[in-house]
N, C-alpha and C positions, 0 to 999 in steps of 0.2 A: 504494500500500500504506500509506503514511504517513497519507493522508487517511482510510482505513478504520479504522486504529488510533485516530486522533484522534476519530472519531465514536463509537467504542465507549467510549473513556475519557470523553468528554463525556456520553454517555448514562448511564454508571455514576455519575458525579458528580451529575447531575440527579436520578436515581432514588434516591439515598441521602441523602434529606433528613432532618433531625432530627425533623420532625413526620410521623407515620405517614400522616396524611390528605392531605398535600401532595405525596406521591409521584406520579409519572406514572401508575402503575397501582396501585390500591388493591384488594386482594383482600378480599372479604367473608368473615366467619367464620360457620360454622353454629352456631346457638345453640338450646337447648331449655330451656323452662321446664317443670318437673314438680311437680305437687302430689299428695301421697299421704298415707297414714296409715290409722288404724283407724276414724276417725270417719265417713268416706264421706259427708259432707255439708259442703260448703265454700262460702264466699263469697270469690272470688278477684279481686284487683286486680293489674294489670300494665301495663308500658309495652311497646307493640308496636314493630314494626320501623320505623314512621314517627314514633316519639316520642310517640304518643298514649296517654293513660291510658285503660285499658279495665277493665270490671267484668263478671263473669259468675258464675253459680252452677254447682255441679256436685255430683251425688249419687254420684260415684265418683272414681277417680283421674283426673287431668286432665293434658294435655300440649299444649304449643304450640311449634312449631318455626318458625324464621325465620333469615334471614341479615342480618348487620350489619357495618358498617365498624369498624375498631379505634377505641377511645376512645368508643364509643357508650354512653350511660347505660342501665343495666339495672335493673329494679325488679320484684319479685314478692312479693306477700303473700297469705296465705290464712287465713281465720278458720274455726275449727271451729264449726259451727252446732249442735253437740250438747253436752250436759253431760258426756259421757264420750268417751274416745278421744283420739287424737293427730292432729296435722297436721304435715306436713313439706313444706318448699319446697326445691327444688334448681334451680340454674341450671348447665347444662352448656355448655361450649364444645367443639364436636366431641364426642369421647367422654370428655373430661376434666371432672370435677366442678370447677366454678369457685367456686360459692357454695352454702351450705346452712344451713338453720335448722330446728329442731324445737321444737314446743310441746306439752306434755302437760297443760296446764291445761284445765279445763272452759271452753268457749267461747274458748279461747286463740287467739292469732294468731302465725303464723310469718312473719317478714319478712326479705328480703335485698335488697340493692342494691349496685351496683358498676359497673364499666366493662369493656367487651370488651378483651382483651389484644391 
């Protein structure tokens, strides 16, 4: 019985490291990038789940969903390709809004960056 308790205590100590990514089991978080607004014509740049910078265009609202480990770098920007309208970028972690920016300027850019909690 003492050996069993010792193993449980040892496992608890090992898994409670200060660095979130050095734990025995690291759970990935669900993340969603969302671009919306009234312009409906955007040039989008973002960092994907592998850390690669990507670019795409969209003539409507845009969404990208992936999973990432804690402390992963996040980046999302969208440019309004029209002289009127707004552009809004949002980064959600699960159902919670993590980061957001809005730009109402003609040909304006909304940008957000941060890290997974």
